[in-house]
Every structure is written in C-alpha cells, then in structure tokens.
C-alpha positions as a Markdown table, in Angstrom:
| # | Residue | x | y | z |
|---|---|---|---|---|
| 1 | Met | 103.8 | 71.4 | 85.7 |
| 2 | Ser | 106.7 | 69.1 | 84.9 |
| 3 | Phe | 107.6 | 68.1 | 81.3 |
| 4 | Met | 106.8 | 64.5 | 82.1 |
| 5 | Asn | 103.3 | 65.4 | 83.1 |
| 6 | Leu | 102.6 | 67.0 | 79.7 |
| 7 | Thr | 100.8 | 64.9 | 77.1 |
| 8 | Lys | 102.7 | 64.1 | 73.9 |
| 9 | Phe | 100.7 | 66.8 | 72.1 |
| 10 | Glu | 101.3 | 69.4 | 74.8 |
| 11 | Arg | 105.0 | 68.7 | 74.7 |
| 12 | Trp | 104.9 | 69.5 | 71.0 |
| 13 | Arg | 103.0 | 72.7 | 71.5 |
| 14 | His | 105.1 | 73.9 | 74.4 |
| 15 | Pro | 106.5 | 77.3 | 73.3 |
| 16 | Asn | 110.1 | 76.4 | 74.3 |
| 17 | Leu | 110.2 | 72.8 | 73.1 |
| 18 | Arg | 109.2 | 72.7 | 69.5 |
| 19 | His | 112.5 | 73.7 | 68.1 |
| 20 | Ser | 114.9 | 71.4 | 66.3 |
| 21 | Leu | 118.5 | 71.2 | 67.3 |
| 22 | Trp | 119.4 | 72.5 | 63.9 |
| 23 | Glu | 117.2 | 75.6 | 64.4 |
| 24 | Leu | 118.7 | 76.3 | 67.8 |
| 25 | Ser | 122.3 | 75.8 | 66.5 |
| 26 | Lys | 121.7 | 78.0 | 63.5 |
| 27 | Asn | 120.3 | 80.9 | 65.5 |
| 28 | Phe | 122.9 | 80.5 | 68.2 |
| 29 | Met | 125.6 | 81.1 | 65.5 |
| 30 | Lys | 123.6 | 83.9 | 64.0 |
| 31 | His | 123.4 | 85.7 | 67.4 |
| 32 | His | 127.1 | 85.4 | 68.0 |
| 33 | Trp | 128.0 | 86.4 | 64.5 |
| 34 | Arg | 125.9 | 89.6 | 64.9 |
| 35 | Gln | 127.9 | 90.4 | 68.0 |
| 36 | Leu | 131.0 | 90.8 | 65.8 |
| 37 | Leu | 129.0 | 93.2 | 63.6 |
| 38 | Val | 128.0 | 95.6 | 66.2 |
| 39 | His | 127.8 | 98.4 | 63.7 |
| 40 | Gln | 124.8 | 96.6 | 62.1 |
| 41 | Asn | 121.3 | 96.6 | 63.4 |
| 42 | Phe | 118.6 | 94.1 | 62.5 |
| 43 | Pro | 114.8 | 94.3 | 62.4 |
| 44 | Pro | 112.9 | 92.7 | 65.3 |
| 45 | Arg | 111.8 | 89.1 | 65.4 |
| 46 | Ala | 109.7 | 89.5 | 68.5 |
| 47 | Met | 107.1 | 92.1 | 69.5 |
| 48 | Cys | 105.2 | 92.9 | 72.6 |
| 49 | Leu | 101.9 | 94.4 | 71.4 |
| 50 | Tyr | 99.9 | 96.3 | 74.0 |
| 51 | Val | 96.5 | 96.2 | 72.4 |
| 52 | Thr | 94.9 | 98.3 | 75.1 |
| 53 | Tyr | 96.0 | 100.0 | 78.4 |
| 54 | Arg | 92.5 | 99.7 | 79.8 |
| 55 | Cys | 92.2 | 97.3 | 82.8 |
| 56 | Asn | 89.3 | 95.9 | 84.8 |
| 57 | Met | 91.4 | 95.3 | 87.9 |
| 58 | Arg | 92.6 | 97.8 | 90.5 |
| 59 | Cys | 95.9 | 96.2 | 91.5 |
| 60 | Arg | 98.1 | 97.4 | 94.3 |
| 61 | Ile | 101.2 | 96.7 | 92.4 |
| 62 | Cys | 100.3 | 98.4 | 89.0 |
| 63 | Gly | 98.6 | 101.7 | 88.5 |
| 64 | Ile | 98.0 | 101.5 | 84.7 |
| 65 | Trp | 94.2 | 101.3 | 85.5 |
| 66 | Thr | 94.3 | 104.9 | 86.8 |
| 67 | Gln | 95.0 | 106.1 | 83.2 |
| 68 | Ala | 92.0 | 104.3 | 81.6 |
| 69 | Ala | 90.3 | 107.5 | 80.4 |
| 70 | Lys | 93.5 | 108.9 | 79.0 |
| 71 | Tyr | 94.4 | 105.8 | 77.0 |
| 72 | Lys | 90.9 | 105.0 | 75.8 |
| 73 | Glu | 90.9 | 108.1 | 73.6 |
| 74 | Ser | 94.3 | 107.2 | 72.0 |
| 75 | Glu | 93.7 | 103.5 | 71.5 |
| 76 | Leu | 94.3 | 102.4 | 68.0 |
| 77 | Ser | 91.5 | 100.8 | 66.0 |
| 78 | Leu | 91.9 | 97.5 | 64.2 |
| 79 | Glu | 92.5 | 99.3 | 60.9 |
| 80 | Gln | 95.0 | 101.7 | 62.5 |
| 81 | Phe | 97.0 | 98.7 | 63.8 |
| 82 | Arg | 96.8 | 97.0 | 60.4 |
| 83 | Ser | 98.2 | 100.1 | 58.7 |
| 84 | Leu | 101.0 | 100.7 | 61.2 |
| 85 | Leu | 102.0 | 97.0 | 61.4 |
| 86 | Ser | 102.3 | 96.8 | 57.6 |
| 87 | Asp | 105.5 | 98.8 | 57.9 |
| 88 | Pro | 108.7 | 97.0 | 56.8 |
| 89 | Leu | 110.1 | 97.2 | 60.3 |
| 90 | Phe | 107.8 | 94.3 | 61.3 |
| 91 | Ser | 108.3 | 92.1 | 58.3 |
| 92 | Glu | 110.5 | 89.5 | 60.1 |
| 93 | Leu | 108.3 | 89.0 | 63.2 |
| 94 | Glu | 108.2 | 85.5 | 64.4 |
| 95 | Phe | 106.9 | 85.9 | 68.0 |
| 96 | Ile | 104.1 | 88.2 | 69.2 |
| 97 | Asn | 103.0 | 88.7 | 72.7 |
| 98 | Ile | 99.5 | 90.2 | 73.0 |
| 99 | Asn | 99.4 | 92.2 | 76.2 |
| 100 | Gly | 97.7 | 95.0 | 78.1 |
| 101 | Gly | 96.0 | 96.4 | 80.2 |
| 102 | Glu | 93.6 | 93.6 | 79.7 |
| 103 | Pro | 93.4 | 92.5 | 76.1 |
| 104 | Asn | 90.0 | 90.9 | 76.5 |
| 105 | Leu | 88.4 | 94.3 | 77.0 |
| 106 | Arg | 88.9 | 94.9 | 73.2 |
| 107 | Glu | 85.8 | 93.8 | 71.4 |
| 108 | Asp | 87.9 | 92.9 | 68.3 |
| 109 | Leu | 90.6 | 90.9 | 69.9 |
| 110 | Val | 89.9 | 87.8 | 67.8 |
| 111 | Gln | 89.8 | 89.8 | 64.6 |
| 112 | Leu | 93.1 | 91.5 | 65.6 |
| 113 | Thr | 94.7 | 88.2 | 66.2 |
| 114 | Glu | 93.5 | 87.0 | 62.8 |
| 115 | Met | 95.0 | 90.2 | 61.2 |
| 116 | Leu | 98.4 | 89.5 | 62.9 |
| 117 | Ile | 98.4 | 85.9 | 61.6 |
| 118 | Asn | 97.6 | 86.9 | 58.1 |
| 119 | Leu | 100.0 | 89.9 | 58.1 |
| 120 | Phe | 103.2 | 88.0 | 59.2 |
| 121 | Pro | 104.1 | 84.9 | 57.2 |
| 122 | Arg | 107.1 | 84.2 | 59.4 |
| 123 | Leu | 104.9 | 84.1 | 62.6 |
| 124 | Lys | 105.7 | 81.0 | 64.8 |
| 125 | Thr | 104.2 | 81.9 | 68.2 |
| 126 | Val | 101.4 | 84.0 | 69.6 |
| 127 | Thr | 101.1 | 84.5 | 73.3 |
| 128 | Leu | 98.2 | 86.1 | 75.1 |
| 129 | Asn | 98.8 | 87.7 | 78.5 |
| 130 | Ser | 95.6 | 88.3 | 80.5 |
| 131 | Asn | 94.4 | 88.8 | 84.0 |
| 132 | Gly | 91.6 | 86.3 | 83.3 |
| 133 | Leu | 88.7 | 88.6 | 83.4 |
| 134 | Pro | 86.0 | 88.8 | 82.2 |
| 135 | Ala | 86.3 | 85.0 | 82.4 |
| 136 | Lys | 83.6 | 83.9 | 80.0 |
| 137 | Lys | 84.7 | 86.3 | 77.3 |
| 138 | Met | 88.3 | 85.4 | 77.9 |
| 139 | Val | 87.7 | 81.7 | 77.4 |
| 140 | Asp | 85.6 | 82.3 | 74.3 |
| 141 | Asn | 88.4 | 84.5 | 72.8 |
| 142 | Val | 91.0 | 81.9 | 73.7 |
| 143 | Gln | 89.0 | 79.2 | 72.0 |
| 144 | Lys | 88.7 | 81.2 | 68.8 |
| 145 | Met | 92.3 | 82.4 | 68.8 |
| 146 | Ser | 93.6 | 78.8 | 69.3 |
| 147 | Val | 91.6 | 77.7 | 66.2 |
| 148 | Leu | 93.1 | 80.5 | 64.1 |
| 149 | Cys | 96.6 | 79.6 | 65.2 |
| 150 | Gln | 96.1 | 75.8 | 64.7 |
| 151 | Lys | 95.0 | 76.5 | 61.1 |
| 152 | Lys | 98.4 | 78.1 | 60.4 |
| 153 | Asp | 100.4 | 75.7 | 62.5 |
| 154 | Ile | 101.3 | 78.6 | 64.9 |
| 155 | Arg | 102.0 | 77.8 | 68.5 |
| 156 | Phe | 99.6 | 79.5 | 70.9 |
| 157 | Ser | 100.1 | 80.0 | 74.6 |
| 158 | Val | 98.0 | 81.7 | 77.3 |
| 159 | Ala | 99.5 | 83.2 | 80.5 |
| 160 | Ile | 97.0 | 84.3 | 83.2 |
| 161 | Ser | 98.2 | 86.6 | 86.0 |
| 162 | Leu | 97.8 | 85.1 | 89.4 |
| 163 | His | 100.0 | 86.3 | 92.2 |
| 164 | Ala | 98.4 | 84.7 | 95.3 |
| 165 | Leu | 95.5 | 82.5 | 96.3 |
| 166 | Gly | 92.1 | 83.2 | 97.8 |
| 167 | Lys | 91.4 | 86.4 | 99.7 |
| 168 | Glu | 95.1 | 87.3 | 99.5 |
| 169 | Tyr | 94.7 | 87.7 | 95.8 |
| 170 | Asp | 91.5 | 89.6 | 96.1 |
| 171 | Glu | 93.3 | 92.2 | 98.2 |
| 172 | Ile | 96.1 | 92.5 | 95.6 |
| 173 | Ala | 93.7 | 92.7 | 92.6 |
| 174 | Gly | 91.6 | 95.3 | 94.4 |
| 175 | Ile | 88.2 | 93.8 | 93.3 |
| 176 | Pro | 85.8 | 91.5 | 95.2 |
| 177 | His | 86.0 | 87.8 | 94.5 |
| 178 | Ala | 88.9 | 88.2 | 92.1 |
| 179 | Tyr | 90.4 | 84.8 | 92.9 |
| 180 | Phe | 87.1 | 82.9 | 92.5 |
| 181 | Leu | 86.5 | 84.6 | 89.1 |
| 182 | Val | 90.0 | 84.0 | 87.8 |
| 183 | Lys | 90.0 | 80.4 | 89.0 |
| 184 | Glu | 86.7 | 79.8 | 87.3 |
| 185 | Gly | 88.2 | 80.9 | 84.0 |
| 186 | Leu | 91.4 | 78.8 | 84.6 |
| 187 | Asp | 89.2 | 75.7 | 85.2 |
| 188 | Ser | 87.6 | 76.3 | 81.8 |
| 189 | Leu | 90.9 | 76.8 | 80.1 |
| 190 | Lys | 92.3 | 73.6 | 81.6 |
| 191 | Glu | 89.4 | 71.7 | 79.9 |
| 192 | Leu | 89.8 | 73.7 | 76.7 |
| 193 | Arg | 93.5 | 73.1 | 76.3 |
| 194 | Leu | 92.9 | 69.3 | 76.1 |
| 195 | Lys | 90.8 | 69.9 | 73.0 |
| 196 | Lys | 92.8 | 72.8 | 71.4 |
| 197 | Gly | 96.4 | 72.0 | 72.5 |
| 198 | Phe | 97.5 | 75.5 | 73.5 |
| 199 | Tyr | 100.0 | 76.0 | 76.3 |
| 200 | Leu | 98.5 | 77.3 | 79.6 |
| 201 | Ser | 100.5 | 78.9 | 82.4 |
| 202 | Thr | 100.2 | 81.6 | 85.1 |
| 203 | Asn | 102.4 | 84.5 | 85.9 |
| 204 | Cys | 103.1 | 85.2 | 89.6 |
| 205 | Val | 104.8 | 88.6 | 90.2 |
| 206 | Ile | 107.0 | 88.4 | 93.3 |
| 207 | Thr | 106.4 | 91.5 | 95.5 |
| 208 | Asp | 106.4 | 92.4 | 99.1 |
| 209 | Leu | 102.7 | 91.4 | 99.1 |
| 210 | Thr | 103.4 | 87.9 | 97.8 |
| 211 | Val | 106.9 | 87.0 | 99.0 |
| 212 | His | 105.6 | 84.9 | 101.9 |
| 213 | Ser | 103.1 | 83.0 | 99.7 |
| 214 | Leu | 105.4 | 81.6 | 97.0 |
| 215 | Asp | 105.5 | 78.1 | 98.4 |
| 216 | Lys | 101.7 | 78.0 | 98.3 |
| 217 | Met | 101.7 | 79.0 | 94.7 |
| 218 | Leu | 104.2 | 76.3 | 93.9 |
| 219 | Asp | 102.0 | 73.7 | 95.6 |
| 220 | Trp | 99.0 | 75.0 | 93.8 |
| 221 | Ser | 100.9 | 74.6 | 90.5 |
| 222 | Asp | 101.4 | 70.9 | 91.1 |
| 223 | Glu | 97.9 | 70.4 | 92.2 |
| 224 | Glu | 96.3 | 72.2 | 89.3 |
| 225 | Gln | 98.8 | 71.0 | 86.7 |
| 226 | Ile | 99.3 | 74.6 | 85.5 |
| 227 | His | 102.9 | 75.9 | 85.2 |
| 228 | Val | 103.7 | 79.0 | 87.3 |
| 229 | Asn | 106.2 | 81.5 | 86.0 |
| 230 | Phe | 107.7 | 83.5 | 88.8 |
| 231 | Thr | 108.9 | 87.1 | 88.0 |
| 232 | Leu | 110.3 | 89.9 | 90.1 |
| 233 | Gly | 108.0 | 92.9 | 90.6 |
| 234 | Glu | 109.4 | 96.2 | 89.3 |
| 235 | Val | 108.7 | 99.8 | 89.9 |
| 236 | Arg | 108.6 | 101.8 | 86.6 |
| 237 | Glu | 107.1 | 105.0 | 85.4 |
| 238 | Arg | 105.3 | 103.3 | 82.6 |
| 239 | Phe | 103.5 | 101.0 | 85.1 |
| 240 | Tyr | 102.3 | 104.1 | 87.0 |
| 241 | Asn | 103.4 | 102.4 | 90.2 |
| 242 | Leu | 106.0 | 104.7 | 91.5 |
| 243 | Gly | 103.8 | 105.5 | 94.5 |
| 244 | Met | 103.3 | 101.7 | 95.1 |
| 245 | Ala | 107.0 | 101.0 | 95.7 |
| 246 | Arg | 106.5 | 99.8 | 99.3 |
| 247 | Ala | 104.0 | 97.1 | 98.1 |
| 248 | Val | 106.2 | 96.1 | 95.2 |
| 249 | Gln | 109.8 | 96.0 | 96.3 |
| 250 | Ile | 111.0 | 93.2 | 98.5 |
| 251 | Gln | 112.2 | 94.5 | 101.9 |
| 252 | Asn | 115.6 | 93.7 | 103.1 |
| 253 | Gln | 114.4 | 91.3 | 105.9 |
| 254 | Asp | 112.6 | 89.1 | 103.3 |
| 255 | Arg | 115.4 | 88.9 | 100.7 |
| 256 | Ala | 117.1 | 85.9 | 102.2 |
| 257 | Asp | 113.8 | 83.9 | 102.1 |
| 258 | Leu | 113.3 | 84.9 | 98.5 |
| 259 | Val | 116.8 | 83.9 | 97.5 |
| 260 | Arg | 116.3 | 80.5 | 99.2 |
| 261 | Phe | 113.0 | 80.0 | 97.2 |
| 262 | Leu | 114.7 | 80.9 | 93.9 |
| 263 | Arg | 117.6 | 78.5 | 94.7 |
| 264 | Arg | 115.1 | 75.8 | 95.3 |
| 265 | Leu | 113.4 | 76.4 | 92.0 |
| 266 | Ser | 116.8 | 76.4 | 90.2 |
| 267 | Gln | 117.4 | 72.9 | 91.4 |
| 268 | Gln | 114.3 | 71.6 | 89.7 |
| 269 | Lys | 115.6 | 71.5 | 86.2 |
| 270 | Gly | 113.2 | 68.9 | 84.9 |
| 271 | Lys | 110.2 | 71.1 | 85.9 |
| 272 | Phe | 111.4 | 74.5 | 84.9 |
| 273 | Phe | 113.8 | 73.8 | 82.0 |
| 274 | Gln | 115.8 | 76.8 | 81.1 |
| 275 | His | 114.0 | 78.9 | 83.7 |
| 276 | Ala | 115.9 | 76.9 | 86.4 |
| 277 | Leu | 119.0 | 78.8 | 85.2 |
| 278 | Arg | 117.1 | 82.1 | 85.2 |
| 279 | Tyr | 116.0 | 81.5 | 88.8 |
| 280 | Ala | 119.6 | 80.8 | 89.8 |
| 281 | His | 120.8 | 83.9 | 88.0 |
| 282 | Leu | 118.1 | 86.0 | 89.6 |
| 283 | Ala | 119.1 | 84.7 | 93.0 |
| 284 | Asp | 122.7 | 85.7 | 92.3 |
| 285 | Met | 121.6 | 89.2 | 91.3 |
| 286 | Ile | 119.6 | 89.7 | 94.5 |
| 287 | Glu | 122.1 | 88.0 | 97.0 |
| 288 | Phe | 125.4 | 89.0 | 95.5 |
| 289 | Lys | 124.5 | 92.1 | 93.5 |
| 290 | Lys | 125.7 | 90.4 | 90.3 |
| 291 | Lys | 125.2 | 92.0 | 87.0 |
| 292 | Arg | 122.8 | 90.4 | 84.5 |
| 293 | Thr | 124.6 | 88.2 | 82.0 |
| 294 | Leu | 121.6 | 86.3 | 80.6 |
| 295 | Ala | 120.3 | 87.3 | 77.2 |
| 296 | Cys | 117.4 | 89.6 | 76.6 |
| 297 | His | 115.2 | 89.2 | 73.6 |
| 298 | Tyr | 114.5 | 92.9 | 73.4 |
| 299 | Ala | 118.2 | 93.6 | 73.2 |
| 300 | Leu | 118.7 | 90.9 | 70.6 |
| 301 | Ala | 115.6 | 91.3 | 68.4 |
| 302 | Gly | 112.7 | 92.9 | 70.1 |
| 303 | Val | 110.3 | 95.9 | 70.0 |
| 304 | Ile | 107.3 | 97.1 | 71.9 |
| 305 | Leu | 104.3 | 98.8 | 70.3 |
| 306 | Gly | 101.8 | 100.5 | 72.5 |
| 307 | Ser | 98.1 | 100.8 | 72.0 |
| 308 | Asp | 98.5 | 104.5 | 71.2 |
| 309 | Gly | 101.1 | 103.8 | 68.4 |
| 310 | Leu | 104.2 | 104.7 | 70.5 |
| 311 | Leu | 107.3 | 102.5 | 70.0 |
| 312 | Tyr | 109.8 | 101.4 | 72.6 |
| 313 | Tyr | 113.0 | 99.3 | 72.4 |
| 314 | Cys | 112.2 | 97.5 | 75.6 |
| 315 | Lys | 110.3 | 97.8 | 78.9 |
| 316 | Asn | 113.0 | 100.1 | 80.3 |
| 317 | Ser | 112.9 | 102.3 | 77.2 |
| 318 | Lys | 111.4 | 105.7 | 76.8 |
| 319 | Ala | 109.1 | 106.2 | 73.8 |
| 320 | Ile | 111.3 | 106.5 | 70.7 |
| 321 | Gly | 108.6 | 107.8 | 68.4 |
| 322 | Asp | 105.0 | 107.7 | 67.3 |
| 323 | Gly | 104.2 | 105.2 | 64.5 |
| 324 | Lys | 101.2 | 107.2 | 63.5 |
| 325 | Glu | 103.3 | 110.2 | 62.7 |
| 326 | Lys | 106.5 | 108.7 | 61.3 |
| 327 | Gln | 107.4 | 105.4 | 59.6 |
| 328 | Pro | 108.2 | 102.8 | 62.3 |
| 329 | Leu | 111.3 | 101.6 | 60.4 |
| 330 | Lys | 112.8 | 105.1 | 60.4 |
| 331 | Ile | 112.0 | 105.5 | 64.1 |
| 332 | Tyr | 113.6 | 102.2 | 65.1 |
| 333 | Phe | 116.8 | 102.9 | 63.1 |
| 334 | Asp | 117.0 | 106.6 | 63.7 |
| 335 | Pro | 120.7 | 107.3 | 64.6 |
| 336 | Leu | 119.7 | 109.3 | 67.7 |
| 337 | Asn | 117.4 | 106.5 | 68.9 |
| 338 | Leu | 120.1 | 103.9 | 68.3 |
| 339 | Ala | 122.6 | 106.0 | 70.3 |
| 340 | Tyr | 120.0 | 106.2 | 73.1 |
| 341 | Arg | 119.5 | 102.4 | 72.9 |
| 342 | Arg | 123.3 | 101.8 | 73.1 |
| 343 | Glu | 124.3 | 104.3 | 75.7 |
| 344 | Ser | 121.3 | 104.6 | 78.0 |
| 345 | Leu | 119.9 | 101.1 | 77.8 |
| 346 | Phe | 122.7 | 98.6 | 76.8 |
| 347 | Trp | 125.4 | 100.4 | 78.8 |
| 348 | Lys | 123.3 | 101.5 | 81.8 |
| 349 | Lys | 120.1 | 99.6 | 82.2 |
| 350 | Cys | 120.6 | 96.1 | 80.8 |
| 351 | Asp | 122.9 | 94.7 | 83.4 |
| 352 | Glu | 120.6 | 95.7 | 86.3 |
| 353 | Cys | 117.4 | 94.5 | 84.6 |
| 354 | Pro | 116.0 | 91.3 | 86.3 |
| 355 | Pro | 115.5 | 88.4 | 83.8 |
| 356 | Asn | 111.8 | 87.8 | 83.9 |
| 357 | Thr | 111.6 | 85.9 | 80.7 |
| 358 | Tyr | 113.7 | 83.2 | 79.0 |
| 359 | Asn | 112.0 | 82.6 | 75.7 |
| 360 | Ile | 113.4 | 80.8 | 72.6 |
| 361 | Ile | 115.3 | 83.9 | 71.3 |
| 362 | Glu | 117.1 | 84.1 | 74.7 |
| 363 | Val | 117.7 | 80.4 | 74.7 |
| 364 | Glu | 119.2 | 80.5 | 71.3 |
| 365 | Lys | 121.7 | 83.1 | 72.4 |
| 366 | Asp | 122.5 | 81.4 | 75.8 |
| 367 | Leu | 122.6 | 77.8 | 74.5 |
| 368 | Leu | 126.1 | 77.1 | 75.8 |
| 369 | Lys | 125.3 | 78.6 | 79.2 |
| 370 | Ile | 122.2 | 76.5 | 79.5 |
| 371 | Ala | 124.1 | 73.3 | 78.5 |
| 372 | Lys | 126.8 | 74.1 | 81.1 |
| 373 | Phe | 124.2 | 74.7 | 83.8 |
| 374 | Trp | 122.5 | 71.4 | 83.1 |
| 375 | Leu | 125.7 | 69.4 | 83.0 |
| 376 | Leu | 127.7 | 71.0 | 85.8 |
| 377 | Ala | 125.5 | 72.9 | 88.2 |
C-alpha cells in the first residue's frame, strides 16, 4: 500500500513516519557519537519478546512447532515476565515486538500487553507478529491491544505472516484451509484498522517455495490495500529448520529472478519508503556477494527475550544467559558475553546477515544513506 493511499490518520500512525526531523537528527548524531565510544555499551531501546514458542501451524519452512511440548513446560507466566522485565536492563525500552510461536495462543496476551505498557514509560511502539490464527481470537486481541495503546499514545502495528496465496499457502502452512482462515482474519482487521487506527501489514518470507509467486503477492497487496514486507528466508538452528534447507534456500537457477524482483521493488520508493533501499541492498548481497552495510537495530540497541527467560543479543546469537537465574543487566553486560558479541557476531555474522527489517532505529543510523539513495539512485 502506497503512502498516498493511506488516510491522514493512518499516515500519522505509520510506525516509520511519526518521527520529527529533530528526533531523527538527534538520534542520528547519537548513533554516530556512540561509534566513537566503542568501549561503551548502552542498554537496549528495542526488544523482540517471544511470548510463546507454541505454534498452531505446521510450516514447511520453520520447525519450531515440533518443540511445542518442550517449550510449553518452560513458558513464563505473566508474573514471571513482569518480574524479569522489571530489571534495569529494560528501563530504556522504546520499541517492543511481540512475537512467537503464535502469540495469540497465550490466554493472557492482552494482559501481558497492558503490563508492558505500564512497565515502560518510554515505550513508543508495540508491534504484534502473528500467523493470524485463531482468527477470531486474534482479531479480538488486536482490538483490545489497540485500545490500550491508544490510551497511552503508543503506536500499534500488526504484521500477519502470509507467504503465498490460496492452496499454495495451505501447503506451506501445513494445515487445511490456512489461506481462507488467515484471509478471513485479515478482512476483519482491515475493517478494524479504520476504527482503531493501527498499522496493518503482512510478512512474506521469500523461500524456494515462494520465489515464483512474489509478483502475485505484490498484486494482492495493491488489491487488498495491505502492505507486504518481503524478507529472505533463513536456516537457523533456533528455527529448528536445518532439515528444511531445501525448501527455504533459493536455488541458484532462481536467484536471477529474485534479484530482478528486488530491483523492481527498489525502484518504487514512494510505495516502500526506506525499504526500497533495503531491497536494493539485499539484491546487491545476493547478486554480487556484497557485505551488509545497512544498520541493524540489534547491533545498535536491541535484545531478544525468549518465552523461557533466555536472553539473546540478536537472532544469530546463542543464548547469553537465563534471566530467571541471573540479573538480565549483568548477563547483557557480562565481559565474556560482550566479547562474544563483538568477536563472533559483529566481526563474523553481521556482514553476512540479510537486512530483513528497516525500522526507525535503523533509519536513524542510516539517515544519510537513505537521503543519498532517494536523491541519487
């Protein structure tokens, strides 16, 4: 969905638009000032919170659902989350992504959201990632969560996973009528967003199963007036999809088509905003084996907290400690963990990691790159 097709209220609520030039400039200077002080480390501004690892789909590109029994036993309760998140490490959080598994499988998702809003006075944005099922419960939760965020003037956005259309999506999701059920929920969300003003989008993971359907997803986006965020599928131990590599990774014969698609997206600056630069950079990484040079919010100011209390620096990170057993602040700033972050992540992983997000923290850091891309590319 293009910027011009957004209503005035939707433009204001868009998670990447409601930032003043002063705020962007201030944080741009702050990020680059911090680079000069590499010996200093700062508490996170953004957190990806996996509230559950349980999932009600059986996807062919992610195997986390195979671990449901294991993770159900270790899933933190609302009060356990409250106790752990009261640690000083999280005191400067501004952006929280609620993720899973499928978050709507938690019976207390709304109460958990309310707890987060009350716990973090600096909070600016709450994002819910969901597979869209169960649809009725998901829509009901979104309605209640949007009200909570509105009361505190917090931006709220919802991203529903949708990697293909019709039966093709059913086969990827691994459950009957998956597309019909998810589409039913999306239709309800489209009506609800007009009343509640949250930002609605879908996430399409590009894999060997979907690489030939990307144009259809783009057309669907225009028809449905729902933005699609295209991300590159990855094989990671934490996703339990090492045995699914053939379905996830793009085969050599299809890479040229993928690059052409990404180049086409990169030319639509008015539709994709800063993501147009992200798509151009991702195409360069695939076609020319270039190293990543775009910012990463995890490297700048991020943390991941799992539903079992384990902390991670980023999605490539090993678990750096258990917040139930040791103070999260001490885990995050432990000298051995910081050495691992610097030597194993920053120096080895970061420049190979595909840019699948380009949120406001990343925009702040890359402000000049984005301006140059818009003016010269």
